[in-house]
Kinemage of the C-alpha trace (Angstrom):
@kinemage 1
@onewidth
@group {chain A} dominant
@subgroup {mainchain}
@vectorlist {calphas} color= white
{ca met a 1} P -89.979 201.966 -291.127
{ca gly a 2} L -91.329 202.452 -287.728
{ca asn a 3} L -94.473 203.384 -285.422
{ca tyr a 4} L -95.579 205.434 -282.776
{ca val a 5} L -96.104 203.618 -279.150
{ca ser a 6} L -97.560 204.467 -276.275
{ca lys a 7} L -95.525 207.165 -274.641
{ca gly a 8} L -94.688 208.588 -278.284
{ca asp a 9} L -91.452 207.027 -278.580
{ca tyr a 10} L -90.663 206.188 -281.981
{ca asp a 11} L -89.548 202.528 -282.420
{ca arg a 12} L -87.997 201.182 -285.616
{ca asp a 13} L -88.899 198.339 -286.877
{ca thr a 14} L -86.012 196.392 -287.381
{ca arg a 15} L -87.487 192.688 -287.845
{ca tyr a 16} L -84.788 192.182 -290.727
{ca leu a 17} L -84.507 188.986 -293.477
{ca ser a 18} L -81.144 187.590 -291.128
{ca thr a 19} L -80.145 185.143 -293.802
{ca arg a 20} L -76.445 186.029 -294.571
{ca ile a 21} L -74.209 185.947 -297.773
{ca thr a 22} L -70.769 183.840 -296.593
{ca ala a 23} L -67.393 182.424 -298.160
{ca asp a 24} L -69.470 178.996 -296.651
{ca gly a 25} L -72.489 179.447 -298.215
{ca arg a 26} L -73.836 177.928 -294.375
{ca asp a 27} L -77.426 179.863 -295.237
{ca gly a 28} L -77.652 179.062 -298.703
{ca trp a 29} L -76.263 181.729 -299.868
{ca pro a 30} L -72.163 181.633 -301.039
{ca val a 31} L -70.604 184.550 -301.320
{ca glu a 32} L -70.264 184.713 -305.390
{ca pro a 33} L -69.075 187.444 -307.900
{ca gly a 34} L -72.095 188.414 -309.886
{ca arg a 35} L -74.790 186.441 -308.342
{ca tyr a 36} L -76.285 189.475 -306.462
{ca arg a 37} L -77.018 192.871 -306.967
{ca leu a 38} L -77.082 195.519 -303.826
{ca val a 39} L -80.003 197.844 -303.990
{ca val a 40} L -79.536 201.340 -302.268
{ca ser a 41} L -80.868 204.307 -302.087
{ca arg a 42} L -78.469 207.826 -301.823
{ca ala a 43} L -81.295 209.341 -299.289
{ca cys a 44} L -80.678 206.688 -296.973
{ca pro a 45} L -77.898 206.840 -294.463
{ca trp a 46} L -78.354 203.009 -293.838
{ca ala a 47} L -77.851 202.307 -297.477
{ca asn a 48} L -75.324 205.094 -297.860
{ca arg a 49} L -73.337 203.129 -295.604
{ca ser a 50} L -73.255 199.752 -297.667
{ca ile a 51} L -72.103 201.954 -300.783
{ca ile a 52} L -69.129 203.493 -298.951
{ca val a 53} L -67.961 200.126 -297.695
{ca arg a 54} L -68.259 198.473 -301.160
{ca arg a 55} L -66.400 201.291 -302.943
{ca leu a 56} L -63.660 201.139 -300.295
{ca leu a 57} L -63.025 197.429 -300.466
{ca gly a 58} L -63.438 197.549 -304.267
{ca leu a 59} L -66.261 195.493 -304.704
{ca glu a 60} L -68.183 197.327 -307.664
{ca asp a 61} L -66.758 194.392 -310.043
{ca val a 62} L -68.124 191.673 -307.978
{ca leu a 63} L -71.764 192.891 -306.335
{ca ser a 64} L -73.509 195.294 -309.001
{ca met a 65} L -75.598 198.572 -307.442
{ca ala a 66} L -79.384 199.699 -308.565
{ca val a 67} L -79.964 203.109 -307.309
{ca ala a 68} L -83.558 203.381 -306.037
{ca ser a 69} L -85.251 206.575 -306.326
{ca pro a 70} L -85.174 208.952 -303.157
{ca thr a 71} L -88.839 209.341 -303.082
{ca his a 72} L -90.961 206.321 -302.713
{ca gly a 73} L -94.868 205.967 -301.748
{ca glu a 74} L -95.850 204.282 -298.724
{ca glu a 75} L -95.052 200.755 -299.960
{ca ser a 76} L -92.365 200.668 -301.567
{ca trp a 77} L -88.863 202.566 -302.952
{ca ile a 78} L -89.210 202.254 -306.877
{ca phe a 79} L -87.182 202.860 -309.415
{ca asp a 80} L -88.583 206.204 -311.481
{ca pro a 81} L -88.270 206.877 -314.970
{ca glu a 82} L -87.163 210.329 -314.298
{ca asp a 83} L -83.551 208.895 -313.482
{ca gly a 84} L -83.392 208.231 -317.328
{ca asp a 85} L -80.404 206.075 -318.105
{ca leu a 86} L -80.099 204.742 -314.466
{ca asn a 87} L -83.506 203.407 -314.426
{ca pro a 88} L -84.955 203.173 -318.394
{ca gly a 89} L -88.877 202.717 -318.442
{ca gly a 90} L -88.772 203.074 -314.642
{ca arg a 91} L -87.091 199.640 -313.909
{ca asp a 92} L -83.903 198.316 -313.077
{ca pro a 93} L -82.046 197.417 -315.918
{ca val a 94} L -80.708 194.145 -314.310
{ca leu a 95} L -83.823 193.313 -311.999
{ca gly a 96} L -86.246 194.327 -313.957
{ca ile a 97} L -88.521 195.819 -311.472
{ca his a 98} L -90.274 199.132 -310.719
{ca glu a 99} L -90.844 198.661 -306.715
{ca leu a 100} L -88.375 196.945 -304.762
{ca arg a 101} L -91.104 195.275 -302.804
{ca glu a 102} L -91.382 192.852 -306.211
{ca ala a 103} L -87.991 191.605 -304.823
{ca tyr a 104} L -89.215 191.276 -301.039
{ca leu a 105} L -92.712 189.344 -302.041
{ca arg a 106} L -90.242 186.798 -304.354
{ca arg a 107} L -88.664 185.894 -301.119
{ca asp a 108} L -91.816 185.674 -299.073
{ca pro a 109} L -95.412 186.160 -300.687
{ca asp a 110} L -96.785 186.789 -297.453
{ca tyr a 111} L -93.869 189.483 -296.396
{ca asp a 112} L -95.365 192.014 -294.175
{ca lys a 113} L -92.508 194.092 -292.926
{ca gly a 114} L -90.716 197.074 -293.945
{ca val a 115} L -89.459 197.350 -297.839
{ca thr a 116} L -86.124 198.922 -296.982
{ca val a 117} L -82.628 199.459 -298.589
{ca pro a 118} L -79.962 198.564 -298.178
{ca ala a 119} L -81.018 195.010 -299.615
{ca ile a 120} L -79.031 192.552 -301.604
{ca val a 121} L -80.990 190.429 -304.114
{ca asp a 122} L -80.204 187.180 -306.042
{ca ile a 123} L -80.254 188.303 -309.532
{ca glu a 124} L -81.735 184.590 -311.025
{ca thr a 125} L -84.505 184.383 -308.795
{ca gly a 126} L -84.484 188.127 -308.419
{ca gln a 127} L -85.675 187.497 -304.449
{ca val a 128} L -84.079 189.909 -301.449
{ca val a 129} L -81.686 187.724 -299.587
{ca thr a 130} L -81.009 189.731 -296.917
{ca asn a 131} L -81.630 193.810 -295.758
{ca asp a 132} L -80.389 193.550 -292.737
{ca pro a 133} L -77.965 196.887 -292.865
{ca his a 134} L -75.367 196.457 -289.923
{ca gln a 135} L -74.660 192.966 -290.960
{ca ile a 136} L -74.579 193.799 -294.591
{ca thr a 137} L -71.156 196.143 -294.198
{ca leu a 138} L -69.666 193.588 -291.975
{ca asp a 139} L -69.942 190.621 -293.882
{ca leu a 140} L -68.658 192.310 -297.002
{ca thr a 141} L -65.473 193.110 -294.590
{ca thr a 142} L -65.062 189.784 -293.038
{ca glu a 143} L -66.762 187.341 -295.710
{ca trp a 144} L -66.424 188.719 -299.067
{ca thr a 145} L -62.281 188.999 -298.614
{ca glu a 146} L -61.155 186.287 -301.378
{ca his a 147} L -62.528 189.591 -303.399
{ca his a 148} L -61.340 192.569 -301.913
{ca arg a 149} L -59.337 194.813 -304.490
{ca ala a 150} L -55.602 195.139 -303.194
{ca gly a 151} L -54.717 197.918 -300.644
{ca ala a 152} L -58.787 197.478 -299.010
{ca pro a 153} L -58.402 198.942 -295.477
{ca asp a 154} L -59.584 196.456 -292.462
{ca leu a 155} L -62.137 198.139 -291.512
{ca tyr a 156} L -63.594 195.437 -288.868
{ca pro a 157} L -60.190 194.291 -287.361
{ca glu a 158} L -60.135 191.927 -285.094
{ca ala a 159} L -58.021 192.824 -282.358
{ca lys a 160} L -59.957 195.922 -281.988
{ca arg a 161} L -63.725 194.619 -282.660
{ca ala a 162} L -64.823 194.652 -278.965
{ca glu a 163} L -63.887 198.584 -278.942
{ca ile a 164} L -65.591 198.951 -282.414
{ca asp a 165} L -68.538 196.964 -281.423
{ca glu a 166} L -69.460 199.540 -278.358
{ca val a 167} L -68.876 202.221 -280.043
{ca met a 168} L -71.062 201.479 -282.948
{ca asp a 169} L -73.812 200.287 -280.041
{ca val a 170} L -73.891 203.958 -278.693
{ca val a 171} L -74.000 205.863 -281.618
{ca tyr a 172} L -77.068 203.761 -283.319
{ca arg a 173} L -78.711 204.403 -280.117
{ca asp a 174} L -78.029 207.823 -279.515
{ca val a 175} L -76.819 209.579 -283.137
{ca asn a 176} L -78.184 206.974 -286.018
{ca asn a 177} L -81.410 206.127 -284.387
{ca gly a 178} L -81.296 209.288 -282.217
{ca val a 179} L -82.091 211.517 -284.751
{ca tyr a 180} L -85.020 209.796 -285.860
{ca gln a 181} L -86.719 209.103 -282.475
{ca ala a 182} L -86.077 212.732 -282.321
{ca gly a 183} L -87.985 213.472 -285.437
{ca phe a 184} L -90.640 211.239 -285.409
{ca ala a 185} L -91.147 211.569 -281.827
{ca gly a 186} L -95.401 211.931 -280.958
{ca ser a 187} L -94.671 214.000 -277.771
{ca gln a 188} L -93.011 216.499 -276.501
{ca ser a 189} L -91.351 214.378 -273.741
{ca ala a 190} L -90.103 211.553 -276.251
{ca tyr a 191} L -88.751 214.315 -278.510
{ca glu a 192} L -86.488 215.800 -275.518
{ca ala a 193} L -85.654 212.745 -274.463
{ca ala a 194} L -84.150 212.048 -277.548
{ca tyr a 195} L -82.590 215.606 -278.180
{ca asn a 196} L -80.935 215.273 -275.046
{ca ala a 197} L -79.601 212.112 -275.565
{ca leu a 198} L -78.592 212.805 -278.756
{ca phe a 199} L -76.084 216.040 -277.672
{ca ala a 200} L -74.943 214.430 -274.933
{ca arg a 201} L -73.829 211.895 -277.159
{ca leu a 202} L -72.154 214.350 -279.682
{ca asp a 203} L -70.312 215.884 -276.506
{ca trp a 204} L -68.686 212.600 -276.002
{ca leu a 205} L -67.756 211.941 -279.654
{ca ser a 206} L -66.146 215.430 -279.877
{ca asp a 207} L -64.644 214.508 -276.596
{ca arg a 208} L -63.237 211.322 -277.846
{ca leu a 209} L -62.345 213.060 -281.381
{ca ala a 210} L -60.563 216.021 -279.672
{ca asn a 211} L -57.238 214.153 -279.872
{ca gln a 212} L -57.175 211.107 -282.359
{ca arg a 213} L -58.310 211.050 -285.928
{ca tyr a 214} L -60.797 207.969 -286.166
{ca leu a 215} L -63.333 207.156 -283.513
{ca val a 216} L -60.918 203.620 -282.861
{ca gly a 217} L -57.562 203.423 -283.622
{ca asp a 218} L -55.549 205.285 -286.279
{ca ser a 219} L -57.387 204.364 -289.452
{ca ile a 220} L -60.871 204.381 -290.584
{ca thr a 221} L -63.054 201.219 -289.413
{ca glu a 222} L -66.886 200.566 -289.526
{ca ala a 223} L -67.960 202.913 -286.586
{ca asp a 224} L -66.418 205.680 -288.901
{ca val a 225} L -68.849 204.615 -291.878
{ca arg a 226} L -71.224 204.389 -290.147
{ca leu a 227} L -71.167 207.911 -287.605
{ca phe a 228} L -70.175 209.410 -291.337
{ca thr a 229} L -74.042 208.775 -292.791
{ca thr a 230} L -75.452 211.039 -290.427
{ca leu a 231} L -73.455 213.372 -289.921
{ca ala a 232} L -73.173 213.859 -293.505
{ca arg a 233} L -76.991 214.444 -293.414
{ca phe a 234} L -77.304 216.355 -290.511
{ca asp a 235} L -77.351 220.109 -291.402
{ca ala a 236} L -79.160 219.451 -294.744
{ca val a 237} L -82.123 217.465 -292.537
{ca tyr a 238} L -81.756 216.400 -289.383
{ca his a 239} L -80.856 220.091 -287.734
{ca gly a 240} L -84.293 221.500 -289.118
{ca his a 241} L -86.807 218.833 -290.542
{ca phe a 242} L -86.081 216.474 -286.993
{ca lys a 243} L -85.176 219.572 -284.861
{ca cys a 244} L -82.293 218.233 -284.077
{ca asn a 245} L -81.534 222.073 -283.837
{ca arg a 246} L -79.428 222.651 -280.242
{ca gln a 247} L -76.231 223.577 -282.832
{ca lys a 248} L -76.041 222.262 -286.486
{ca leu a 249} L -72.771 220.459 -286.964
{ca ser a 250} L -71.094 222.831 -288.746
{ca glu a 251} L -71.228 224.742 -285.852
{ca ile a 252} L -69.488 221.873 -283.699
{ca pro a 253} L -65.496 222.697 -284.687
{ca val a 254} L -64.226 219.073 -283.430
{ca leu a 255} L -67.046 216.815 -285.033
{ca trp a 256} L -67.306 218.982 -288.085
{ca ala a 257} L -63.635 219.018 -288.707
{ca tyr a 258} L -64.023 215.038 -288.254
{ca ala a 259} L -66.866 214.956 -290.694
{ca arg a 260} L -65.085 217.386 -293.328
{ca asp a 261} L -62.003 214.805 -293.335
{ca leu a 262} L -63.754 211.722 -294.406
{ca phe a 263} L -65.880 213.843 -296.625
{ca gln a 264} L -62.286 214.444 -298.460
{ca thr a 265} L -61.466 211.194 -298.171
{ca pro a 266} L -62.187 209.004 -301.325
{ca gly a 267} L -65.261 206.740 -301.165
{ca phe a 268} L -66.798 209.025 -298.734
{ca gly a 269} L -68.287 212.411 -299.867
{ca asp a 270} L -67.834 210.869 -303.304
{ca thr a 271} L -71.076 208.919 -302.321
{ca ile a 272} L -73.212 211.502 -300.634
{ca asp a 273} L -75.834 213.073 -302.854
{ca phe a 274} L -77.167 216.045 -301.346
{ca asp a 275} L -80.470 216.451 -303.865
{ca his a 276} L -81.416 213.145 -303.198
{ca ile a 277} L -80.892 213.162 -299.491
{ca lys a 278} L -83.177 216.402 -299.147
{ca arg a 279} L -85.695 215.058 -301.616
{ca his a 280} L -86.206 212.267 -299.679
{ca tyr a 281} L -86.759 213.380 -296.252
{ca tyr a 282} L -88.506 216.595 -297.096
{ca cys a 283} L -90.986 214.653 -299.786
{ca val a 284} L -92.057 211.614 -297.945
{ca his a 285} L -92.243 212.988 -294.740
{ca lys a 286} L -95.739 214.566 -294.939
{ca asp a 287} L -96.437 214.065 -291.544
{ca ile a 288} L -93.740 216.461 -290.307
{ca asn a 289} L -93.496 218.326 -293.969
{ca pro a 290} L -96.948 218.277 -295.396
{ca thr a 291} L -96.155 221.130 -298.134
{ca gly a 292} L -93.379 218.843 -299.351
{ca ile a 293} L -91.239 222.130 -299.815
{ca val a 294} L -87.800 221.610 -300.318
{ca pro a 295} L -85.315 223.780 -298.592
{ca val a 296} L -82.679 225.435 -301.322
{ca gly a 297} L -80.009 225.359 -298.586
{ca pro a 298} L -77.608 225.099 -296.958
{ca asp a 299} L -74.526 225.514 -298.952
{ca val a 300} L -72.467 222.333 -298.708
{ca ser a 301} L -68.888 223.918 -299.935
{ca gly a 302} L -67.827 223.879 -296.844
{ca trp a 303} L -67.302 220.207 -296.647
{ca leu a 304} L -64.389 221.151 -298.641
{ca thr a 305} L -62.670 223.667 -296.815
{ca ala a 306} L -59.384 222.426 -294.795
{ca his a 307} L -59.896 220.293 -291.754
{ca asp a 308} L -56.716 220.115 -290.249
{ca arg a 309} L -56.780 216.899 -288.799
{ca glu a 310} L -53.548 215.771 -290.862
{ca ile a 311} L -52.280 216.647 -287.281
{ca leu a 312} L -53.616 214.167 -285.364
{ca met a 313} L -51.312 211.622 -287.630
{ca gly a 314} L -53.287 208.455 -288.183
{ca arg a 315} L -53.414 206.998 -292.256
{ca pro a 316} L -57.432 206.865 -293.213
{ca phe a 317} L -56.776 203.154 -295.034
{ca gly a 318} L -54.161 201.845 -292.350
{ca thr a 319} L -51.391 200.147 -294.726
{ca gly a 320} L -53.841 200.066 -297.517
{ca thr a 321} L -54.689 202.677 -300.643
{ca pro a 322} L -57.758 205.039 -301.636
{ca pro a 323} L -60.197 203.379 -303.935
{ca leu a 324} L -60.665 204.157 -307.261
{ca pro a 325} L -62.714 207.223 -308.512
{ca pro a 326} L -66.291 206.058 -308.955
{ca thr a 327} L -67.282 204.581 -312.572
{ca ala a 328} L -69.360 207.367 -314.565
{ca asp a 329} L -72.332 205.028 -314.097
{ca glu a 330} L -71.616 205.519 -310.230
{ca thr a 331} L -70.914 208.780 -309.870
{ca val a 332} L -73.146 211.396 -307.721
{ca pro a 333} L -74.197 214.316 -310.609
{ca arg a 334} L -72.095 217.546 -310.638
{ca glu a 335} L -75.036 219.633 -309.353
{ca his a 336} L -75.827 216.794 -306.461
{ca thr a 337} L -72.341 217.444 -304.973
{ca pro a 338} L -69.906 220.681 -303.992
{ca phe a 339} L -66.642 218.353 -305.870
{ca ala a 340} L -68.257 219.948 -308.973
{ca ala a 341} L -67.355 223.425 -307.914
């Protein structure tokens, strides 16, 4: 996923497979219902974005989803037999693979970059088409429009794209990737630089959201999706495990209310699996947590408390409607979510 450079800075590997699935098929991969499978892990914030966008747009029936285990080895995300009916025999039931790496090697036998999620796999050939997390969600919004549900929100409205892009760029640099730069820093100076940039940006976001319900405009956009998946993991993982500990999210009033507002919006909190999140970070990152002990806390019931953001007006889905509840096979286990209480 990344590596250290000479100054101790964390350098994320962003050498993604850049082919795109588009309405006109210009890269050789046209949008087709049932042709592709979205491979995710509920632990991963980048994959979580695609889960949310797929739900909000109502693409479940045209783009199936495979859920990998929250823990994995050095080379690949896997489908764990412990996942029971989800991945019988330790293989994805559609792609027939145990390791996601197999689908990358079918695309390129000499593939030597990161085996990352989300990844969209062509079911017939079994090869990865794209693993670019930033482009995948934008393409689901702009290229799969023919298959959006009635009432799907416009997550990337053309008139606001410049502002959305600007906000997403700084959020990615200082927050989405910033927590990793702090957590995987190889020197004190690199850690402190990332820490300071992170909390300066969270303060900036608090100011921005103090008097408006969403990041851009009066409804949810792609920018909110991208910030939310980091905020959802903040107290459970980033505060302690990644040493982002000036404050917990629950101690930052505006951002905590904003995050709860989104969490309680259909399509957001019902995709969050706190068990998978903690097991991934605390078990996989042995260089940070060599014992592999997974913390019991924090108490996540606070995610369902009143946020009072309605007074700022705005409509979550614009002129659209909420998505349907997740299907039984895509519902987060009751014991992994506060919605079970």
